[in-house]
C-alpha positions as CSV (number, residue, x, y, z in Angstrom):
1,M,0.0,0.0,0.0
2,T,1.5,3.3,-1.0
3,T,1.3,6.6,0.8
4,G,-1.1,7.8,-2.0
5,D,-3.3,4.8,-1.3
6,I,-3.5,5.7,2.4
7,E,-4.1,9.4,1.6
8,S,-7.0,8.4,-0.7
9,H,-8.4,6.0,1.9
10,M,-8.3,8.6,4.6
11,K,-10.1,11.1,2.4
12,E,-12.8,8.6,1.3
13,M,-13.4,7.0,4.6
14,Y,-13.0,9.9,7.0
15,D,-13.1,13.0,4.8
16,I,-9.8,14.3,6.0
17,D,-6.8,15.4,4.2
18,V,-3.4,13.9,5.1
19,S,-0.3,14.6,3.1
20,D,2.1,12.0,1.8
21,S,4.8,13.5,4.0
22,T,2.7,13.1,7.2
23,I,1.9,9.5,6.3
24,S,5.5,8.8,5.7
25,R,6.5,10.4,9.1
26,I,3.8,8.3,10.9
27,T,4.8,5.1,9.1
28,D,8.5,5.7,9.9
29,K,7.7,6.2,13.5
30,I,5.6,3.1,14.0
31,M,7.5,0.7,11.8
32,P,10.2,-0.1,14.5
33,I,7.4,-1.0,16.9
34,V,5.7,-3.2,14.3
35,K,9.0,-5.0,13.6
36,E,9.7,-5.4,17.3
37,W,6.1,-7.0,17.8
38,Q,6.7,-9.3,14.7
39,E,10.0,-10.5,16.0
40,R,9.1,-11.0,19.6
41,P,9.7,-14.4,21.1
42,L,6.6,-16.6,21.6
43,E,5.9,-19.1,24.4
44,E,6.8,-22.7,23.7
45,V,3.3,-23.8,24.8
46,Y,-0.1,-22.3,24.6
47,T,-2.8,-24.1,26.4
48,V,-5.5,-22.8,24.0
49,V,-5.3,-21.4,20.5
50,F,-8.2,-19.7,18.8
51,M,-8.4,-19.0,15.2
52,D,-10.9,-16.7,13.6
53,A,-11.5,-14.4,10.7
54,I,-12.9,-10.9,10.5
55,P,-14.5,-10.4,7.0
56,Y,-14.8,-7.0,5.4
57,H,-15.3,-5.5,2.0
58,V,-12.9,-3.2,0.2
59,R,-12.9,-1.3,-3.1
60,S,-10.3,-2.8,-5.5
61,E,-9.9,-1.6,-9.1
62,G,-13.4,-0.1,-9.1
63,R,-15.0,-3.2,-7.6
64,I,-16.1,-4.2,-4.2
65,V,-14.4,-7.4,-3.1
66,K,-14.4,-9.5,0.0
67,R,-11.4,-9.8,2.1
68,A,-10.7,-11.2,5.6
69,V,-8.2,-10.8,8.4
70,Y,-7.3,-14.1,9.9
71,I,-6.2,-14.0,13.5
72,A,-4.5,-16.7,15.8
73,L,-4.9,-15.9,19.4
74,G,-3.0,-18.0,22.1
75,I,-3.6,-18.3,25.9
76,D,-0.5,-19.3,27.8
77,M,-0.2,-21.3,30.9
78,E,-0.7,-18.3,33.1
79,G,-3.9,-17.2,31.3
80,H,-2.3,-14.3,29.3
81,K,-3.6,-13.8,25.8
82,D,-1.2,-13.1,22.9
83,V,-2.0,-12.4,19.3
84,L,0.2,-15.0,17.5
85,K,-0.4,-14.1,13.9
86,M,-2.6,-11.8,11.7
87,Y,-3.0,-12.4,8.0
88,V,-4.9,-10.6,5.4
89,G,-6.3,-12.9,2.8
90,E,-9.0,-13.1,0.1
């Protein structure tokens, strides 16, 4: 997704104008946090693992298409919940 795509989405969904440079600055700030989360160590054992999907519709090339965010949620031995993986698919 390009900064232009994000800019268009923000205008269409929320009717706000956000410049490419602002989107780039925000992205640059949060990417280290995202990378840290993606590379964090996971527990060896999760007593329960839930898998689910959240369906949504999105405009793609002038058409409305179905997409889903697939989520794996684990509960460790102490009862703490942890998002193990998120995946956007069709």
